[in-house]
C-alpha positions as CSV (number, residue, x, y, z in Angstrom):
1,M,1.3,-22.3,-12.2
2,N,1.5,-22.3,-8.4
3,K,-2.1,-22.0,-7.0
4,S,-1.1,-19.8,-4.1
5,L,0.5,-17.3,-6.5
6,V,-2.7,-17.2,-8.6
7,T,-4.6,-15.9,-5.5
8,H,-2.2,-12.9,-5.5
9,L,-2.8,-11.8,-9.1
10,A,-4.7,-8.6,-8.1
11,A,-1.9,-7.6,-5.7
12,L,0.8,-8.3,-8.3
13,R,-1.1,-6.3,-10.9
14,A,-1.4,-3.4,-8.4
15,L,2.3,-3.5,-7.8
16,A,3.1,-3.5,-11.5
17,N,2.7,0.3,-11.4
18,P,5.9,2.2,-10.3
19,H,4.0,4.9,-8.5
20,R,2.1,2.3,-6.4
21,V,5.3,0.5,-5.7
22,Q,6.9,3.7,-4.5
23,I,3.9,4.6,-2.3
24,M,3.9,1.1,-0.8
25,E,7.6,1.5,0.0
26,W,6.9,4.7,1.8
27,L,3.9,3.2,3.7
28,L,6.0,0.4,5.0
29,D,8.1,2.9,6.9
30,P,5.9,6.0,7.2
31,Q,7.9,7.6,10.0
32,S,11.0,7.8,7.7
33,H,9.1,9.2,4.8
34,F,6.4,11.5,6.1
35,P,6.3,14.3,8.7
36,P,4.2,14.0,11.9
37,Q,0.5,14.5,11.3
38,R,-1.9,16.8,13.1
39,D,-4.6,14.1,13.0
40,G,-3.9,10.4,13.1
41,D,-0.8,8.6,14.0
42,L,1.4,7.6,11.0
43,V,1.9,4.1,12.2
44,E,-1.4,3.3,13.9
45,D,-3.8,5.2,11.6
46,G,-1.8,5.4,8.4
47,V,-0.7,8.3,6.2
48,C,-3.0,11.1,5.1
49,V,-3.7,11.1,1.4
50,G,-2.7,14.7,1.3
51,F,0.9,13.8,2.4
52,I,1.0,11.0,-0.2
53,T,-0.2,13.5,-2.8
54,D,2.4,16.1,-1.9
55,K,5.3,13.5,-1.8
56,T,4.4,11.9,-5.2
57,G,3.8,15.2,-7.0
58,L,0.8,13.6,-8.7
59,S,-2.7,15.1,-8.6
60,Q,-5.0,14.2,-5.7
61,P,-7.5,12.3,-7.9
62,T,-4.6,10.3,-9.4
63,V,-3.3,9.4,-6.0
64,T,-6.8,8.5,-4.8
65,S,-7.1,6.2,-7.8
66,H,-3.8,4.5,-7.0
67,M,-4.7,4.1,-3.4
68,K,-8.1,2.6,-4.2
69,N,-6.3,0.1,-6.5
70,L,-4.0,-0.9,-3.7
71,E,-6.9,-1.2,-1.3
72,Q,-8.9,-3.3,-3.6
73,A,-5.9,-5.6,-4.0
74,G,-5.7,-5.9,-0.2
75,L,-2.3,-4.2,0.1
76,V,-3.5,-1.2,2.1
77,S,-6.4,-0.4,4.4
78,S,-8.0,3.0,4.7
79,K,-9.4,4.9,7.6
80,K,-11.4,8.2,7.6
81,I,-10.5,10.8,10.2
82,K,-12.4,14.1,10.0
83,N,-12.3,15.0,6.3
84,W,-9.2,13.0,5.4
85,V,-8.5,9.4,4.4
86,F,-5.5,7.7,5.9
87,Y,-3.8,4.7,4.3
88,K,-1.8,2.0,6.0
89,A,0.2,-0.9,4.5
90,N,-1.3,-4.4,5.1
91,Q,1.9,-6.1,6.3
92,A,0.2,-9.5,6.7
93,A,-0.9,-9.5,3.0
94,L,2.6,-8.5,1.8
95,Q,4.2,-11.3,4.0
96,H,1.7,-13.8,2.6
97,I,2.7,-12.9,-1.0
98,A,6.4,-13.1,-0.1
99,S,5.9,-16.6,1.5
100,S,4.0,-17.8,-1.6
101,F,7.0,-16.9,-3.8
102,T,9.3,-18.7,-1.3
103,Q,7.1,-21.8,-1.4
104,A,6.9,-21.6,-5.2
105,G,10.7,-21.4,-5.4
106,Q,11.1,-24.5,-3.2
107,T,8.9,-26.6,-5.5
108,L,10.9,-25.8,-8.7
């Protein structure tokens, strides 16, 4: 097994859930998927967990659990503004995972 891919197991496990994959897709282009926020910039600060909850149709505790899973895997970062938590995709982590697959494919 490619050693660099093994380092991404937590991220790959996090992305094995269809809800988390959908949320990541939205977070990668937040301006296309979420309305402007009163507090926090969609791109700079991330998306309010309330907007993510509304868009998924899941309960707030379920969305929070999904977001914590993504954060622990290094795929998103969180920021608290007032009483809300905002989540932003970690583009560098996603690019690193993608490049690991590219490198693994070249060694086959």
